[in-house]
Steps between C-alpha positions, in 0.01 A plus 500: 500500500589270771651260245702786346642597844581139567686466164688824563599397852615160368712670230659731762573199726660318208721798425603511863599136498699544181681803657570310821645205307703735274629698792592186686693361203672839449610526855616139501719584203642806677580306816634205299741723301615672818561171680708361215698828491566466879618137447735606226638782721557268799677233284709757324603661831582173663703372198700827464577508874635146482732599205611807682665308792780244502479187709728673754239766550686782306372694207579337170613703199148511389385625846769769500385617160123534589542611867826689523565660165333793315286234330287477819351844422386382164341198662334707767343753269436282190167359625371855561585605140349177371168578670477829324594343176238228540223757554610702200524196258194305620268639234737392222565152636300184447352329802764224473786749468379695800474181708858411407621846582325479849675174573833641388443796736429248777834322434685835498331594825625168647854597409452840654383369845718190502716641781225439753609133512845617604381758753209331675442147627292260287256460787437870535447535126244225496329641813479847345370364178216320685413812694501706173288237321233510775503882516485531125208257473302694770569839341430382145171340614398816663575700180298243298190484731472844652224739386703794594661688205878496552583715195560803729790308648682480167640846480606504859671158478679586177633822644622301807665247272691766310619647830589157622718433192676830536571432869633148414741645241621771739556246777719295270758770550409610854484143645287628791347221715227736632400608157502134384261403790262784399522395133409137596193612707373729228570244235289234678212746532515619141508151346232379739274776363606436140412136525134580590494796253649310205272194560190717477638690198562165316146402573375842368716460192348171416144653524591782271672281241234234506232751423685630201572152371874601493767256390733655745385280787791255465757776518325678785510170693879495460527869613274415800725204581810733488339748734406240760841332457672826584268559795579156641875511436542850654286409801717191553828696464394768748362241753824304463694805639285463816468125535817373330781348718839580349754226432 
């Protein structure tokens, strides 16, 4: 009997080791994809901003087209539409195609936010990025390690996010500085919460899929990378409105 209990305990420990190694590899893939996506976004934003300005400091024809013509509305809302399309098409895509689509989305997002290099100083952008990276790392680590179930936050945060998007669209026309300040504060709080929530949810997704031996793990890692990418980028953009020094 003692030998049987020893064997059973050894088997359970072995399964735990396999699970830990699998989870570690899965999370490394999620963070790796997210990091590459952020690099693509940063390079695309920097390159586009350089093309948008002449050596004399004026907007080039390209800059006028993307920042001061009706095309700017397409550029602003195209990433949002692409996120919905990505989620709808994920099941039909191969892992390679889904990865390519994610990187294409990251490049499009770089085009969408490229104006920050014209509005804010380079130093303040780098400073805000470092603050965002440290905050994101802490929040994601909390979501990964906490024993508290954060699933109850999901509905509340999603409702807040929908309200935030509506408020941002309304303020495009109102141009209220007070409303913009409130949006920035609420945005930081929402995406801070989503960072911890999404990290725990990604971990939970791996556990569910690994138990069912699903071949969807590769695609779910890409979706997890997209979620954390959006959390990081939005946290950065809202913090930039507080910390950024304008040119």
